[in-house]
C-alpha positions in Angstrom: 157.7 214.1 -12.4 155.9 218.0 -12.9 152.1 217.7 -13.4 152.3 220.9 -15.6 151.6 220.2 -19.1 154.4 222.1 -21.7 153.2 225.4 -23.4 153.1 225.2 -27.1 155.7 227.6 -28.1 158.1 225.2 -26.5 156.2 222.0 -28.0 157.3 223.8 -31.3 160.1 224.1 -30.6 161.1 220.5 -30.3 159.6 219.5 -33.0 161.9 221.5 -34.7 164.5 220.3 -33.7 163.5 216.9 -34.1 162.9 218.0 -37.8 166.4 219.8 -38.1 168.2 217.3 -35.9 170.3 220.2 -34.3 169.5 222.4 -31.3 171.7 225.1 -33.2 170.1 225.2 -36.1 166.8 225.3 -34.2 167.8 228.0 -32.0 169.1 230.0 -35.3 165.2 229.8 -37.1 164.0 231.4 -34.1 166.3 233.8 -33.5 167.4 232.4 -29.7 170.9 231.4 -28.4 171.6 227.5 -28.6 172.2 227.5 -24.6 168.5 228.5 -24.3 167.4 226.2 -27.0 169.1 223.5 -24.6 167.9 224.8 -21.7 164.1 224.4 -23.0 164.4 220.8 -24.3 165.9 219.7 -20.7 162.8 221.9 -19.0 160.5 219.0 -21.3 162.4 216.6 -20.4 162.1 217.3 -16.5 158.1 217.8 -16.8 157.9 214.4 -18.6 160.7 212.4 -16.4 162.4 211.3 -19.6 165.3 211.8 -21.8 163.9 213.0 -25.2 167.0 213.3 -27.1 170.8 211.8 -27.5 173.4 214.7 -27.5 175.7 213.6 -29.8 178.5 215.1 -31.1 177.4 216.6 -34.7 173.8 217.3 -33.7 170.9 215.5 -31.7 168.5 212.5 -32.1 165.4 211.0 -30.4 164.8 208.7 -28.1 162.3 205.9 -28.4 160.5 208.5 -25.9 161.3 211.3 -28.2 160.1 209.7 -31.2 156.6 209.0 -29.3 156.6 212.6 -28.3 157.2 213.5 -31.5 154.2 211.7 -33.2 152.0 213.7 -31.1 153.4 216.8 -31.2 154.0 217.2 -34.7 150.4 216.5 -35.7 149.1 218.9 -32.9 151.3 222.1 -34.2 150.5 221.1 -38.0 147.3 221.2 -37.0 147.2 224.2 -35.2 149.5 225.8 -37.9 146.6 225.3 -40.4 144.1 226.4 -38.4 145.5 229.7 -37.9 146.4 230.0 -41.9 142.5 229.2 -42.2 141.7 231.8 -39.3 143.7 234.5 -41.6 142.3 233.8 -44.6 138.8 234.4 -43.3 139.9 237.3 -41.4 141.1 238.8 -45.0 137.7 237.7 -46.9 135.2 240.6 -47.6 132.2 239.9 -45.8 128.8 242.3 -47.5 126.0 242.7 -45.1 122.6 242.2 -45.7 119.4 243.5 -44.0 115.7 242.3 -44.8 113.0 240.8 -43.0 112.3 237.3 -42.6 109.7 236.7 -45.4 112.4 238.0 -47.9 115.5 236.2 -46.7 113.3 232.8 -45.7 111.0 232.5 -49.3 113.5 235.0 -51.7 116.9 235.2 -50.7 118.3 231.5 -49.5 117.0 229.7 -52.5 118.9 231.8 -54.7 121.9 232.5 -52.8 124.1 230.1 -55.1 124.3 232.2 -57.7 125.8 235.3 -55.9 128.3 232.7 -54.7 129.2 231.8 -58.1 129.5 235.5 -59.5 131.7 236.5 -56.4 133.2 233.1 -54.7 135.7 235.1 -52.8 133.1 237.4 -50.7 131.1 236.2 -48.1 127.5 237.3 -47.5 126.0 238.0 -43.7 122.5 238.5 -43.5 120.5 240.0 -40.7 117.2 239.1 -41.0 114.6 241.8 -38.5 111.3 243.0 -38.7 112.2 246.0 -36.7 113.8 248.7 -38.9 116.2 251.3 -37.0 116.3 254.4 -37.8 120.5 254.1 -38.6 119.9 251.2 -40.7 121.6 252.3 -43.6 125.0 252.3 -41.4 123.9 249.2 -40.3 124.5 246.8 -43.5 126.2 247.2 -46.8 123.1 246.6 -48.6 119.2 246.6 -47.4 116.2 245.3 -48.8 112.7 246.9 -47.0 109.3 246.6 -47.4 107.3 250.2 -47.7 106.1 252.8 -50.2 107.6 254.8 -52.5 107.1 257.7 -50.0 109.2 256.5 -47.6 112.0 254.9 -49.6 111.4 256.5 -53.0 114.2 259.1 -52.5 116.9 256.9 -50.9 116.1 253.2 -53.1 115.1 251.7 -56.0 112.1 249.5 -56.1 112.9 246.0 -56.7 109.8 243.9 -56.3 106.3 245.9 -56.6 103.7 244.5 -54.4 101.8 242.0 -56.4 99.9 239.2 -54.3 97.3 236.4 -55.4 95.6 234.2 -52.8 96.9 230.3 -52.6 96.6 227.4 -50.9 97.4 223.4 -51.9 95.5 222.0 -54.8 94.3 219.4 -52.6 92.3 221.8 -50.2 91.5 224.1 -53.5 89.8 220.5 -54.9 87.9 219.8 -51.2 86.8 223.1 -50.5 86.7 225.5 -53.9 86.5 226.9 -56.1 87.1 230.4 -55.1 86.6 231.7 -59.0 84.9 235.0 -57.6 85.7 237.2 -54.1 82.6 236.2 -52.7 83.5 232.5 -52.7 86.7 232.9 -51.6 85.2 235.2 -48.4 83.6 231.8 -47.0 86.6 229.9 -47.0 89.4 229.3 -44.1 92.0 231.8 -44.2 95.3 232.4 -42.4 96.7 235.9 -41.7 100.0 237.5 -41.2 99.0 239.9 -38.1 100.1 243.2 -38.9 99.3 247.0 -37.0 96.4 248.6 -38.6 95.9 249.9 -40.9 98.4 247.1 -42.6 101.3 248.8 -44.1 100.9 245.7 -46.9 97.9 243.7 -48.5 95.9 241.8 -45.7 92.7 240.1 -45.9 90.1 243.0 -44.9 91.9 245.6 -47.3 92.0 242.5 -49.8 88.3 241.8 -49.8 87.5 245.6 -49.6 89.1 246.1 -53.3 86.7 243.6 -54.5 83.9 245.2 -52.3 83.5 241.7 -50.7 82.3 241.8 -46.7 83.8 239.5 -44.6 83.9 239.3 -40.6 87.0 237.6 -39.4 85.5 236.9 -36.5 82.7 234.8 -38.5 83.8 231.3 -36.9 85.4 229.9 -40.0 88.4 228.7 -38.4 90.8 231.1 -39.4 94.5 231.0 -38.0 97.1 234.0 -37.6 101.3 234.0 -37.5 103.5 236.8 -36.8 105.4 236.0 -39.9 105.0 235.2 -42.9 106.9 232.1 -43.5 105.0 230.3 -40.6 102.0 231.6 -42.8 103.3 229.5 -46.5 104.0 226.6 -44.2 100.4 226.6 -42.9 99.3 227.1 -46.2 101.6 224.1 -47.7 100.2 222.1 -44.8 96.8 222.7 -46.0 95.2 224.7 -43.4 93.9 227.4 -45.6 94.5 230.3 -48.1 96.8 232.4 -47.9 98.0 236.0 -49.8 101.0 235.1 -51.6 103.3 237.5 -52.8 104.9 236.9 -56.0 108.4 237.3 -55.6 108.2 235.6 -52.5 105.5 232.3 -53.6 107.1 231.9 -57.4 108.8 229.1 -57.0 106.2 227.3 -54.7 103.6 228.5 -57.3 106.3 226.8 -60.2 106.5 223.6 -58.4 103.0 223.5 -57.9 103.4 222.8 -54.3 100.6 225.8 -54.2 98.1 227.1 -56.9 96.3 230.5 -57.2 92.9 230.9 -55.3 91.4 234.3 -56.6 91.9 237.0 -58.4 95.8 239.0 -57.3 95.9 242.4 -56.6 99.1 245.1 -57.0 100.4 248.2 -55.5 102.9 249.4 -57.9 104.0 252.1 -55.4 104.6 249.5 -52.6 107.1 246.4 -52.2 110.6 245.6 -51.2 113.2 248.6 -52.0 116.8 248.3 -52.2 118.4 250.4 -50.3 122.3 251.2 -50.6 124.5 252.3 -47.7 125.1 255.9 -47.2 129.2 255.0 -48.4 128.6 252.6 -51.0 131.6 250.4 -51.7 132.7 247.4 -54.3 130.8 244.6 -52.7 127.9 246.9 -51.3 127.7 247.5 -55.3 128.0 243.9 -56.5 125.7 242.7 -54.1 123.0 245.2 -55.3 123.8 244.5 -58.8 123.4 241.1 -58.2 119.6 241.4 -56.3 118.6 243.6 -59.5 119.5 241.2 -61.8 118.1 238.3 -59.8 114.7 239.7 -60.2 114.7 240.9 -63.8 116.3 237.4 -64.7 113.2 235.6 -63.3 110.8 238.5 -64.5 109.4 239.6 -61.4 
């Protein structure tokens, strides 16, 4: 008996011979000659070291060993055919690519993605989350949602979420350390920072207190903590590590669920925020995703 495993194509041929009970019928199905099919069956029998078929006057029937082989190969071939159909179907499904940052994808998009799936069940969404905005980002995605100013993106995009912020923390942290009705009180609290270049492209604690003319030394030894990712800032706030700056649109669901509460006066920068930027060459799927993003913001009153 040879140790070589039979190739899938000839296992498929064996399944069809067994199903049809005829070498000639299987040959016609595969576009082969009857002798060629008979030869391949003999090769299988040599490799397994057993007889798989009994040749009869009008067709063939399986031996006991052939029945055992059919039980295994029929399922394997069927499973492979089903997988191949699945691969072809997936390859034909449209995919719309959304490029955005970690904060928007984690806090705004993911909790709402089922809404897009319900509207467009035949379209898959691919999310590319990055903090680095390459020069050709419009050519690398069907839709981009990026944070910046009107001067940066106003000519090519639509303002989706204007920057509106409010200090946030848990009710427990506020009860133990508050109240923070006045920014001067808030300046004495333990704060959670999002690392950013200076000057910051968004509100940070330095610019927040500057808006209210409240001095605060960020190195005053109050146990402040900082992160380079906004989702970690919010996780720290949820863990009662301090007060964070909450971007409306990103923390709305947490405020509505009372997992976080407002802990100070709000601020806004109406010409700055998240911009919806279409590709240079829009398509049906990019237009559908853009429309859904805009509608979702309007629906939630953001």
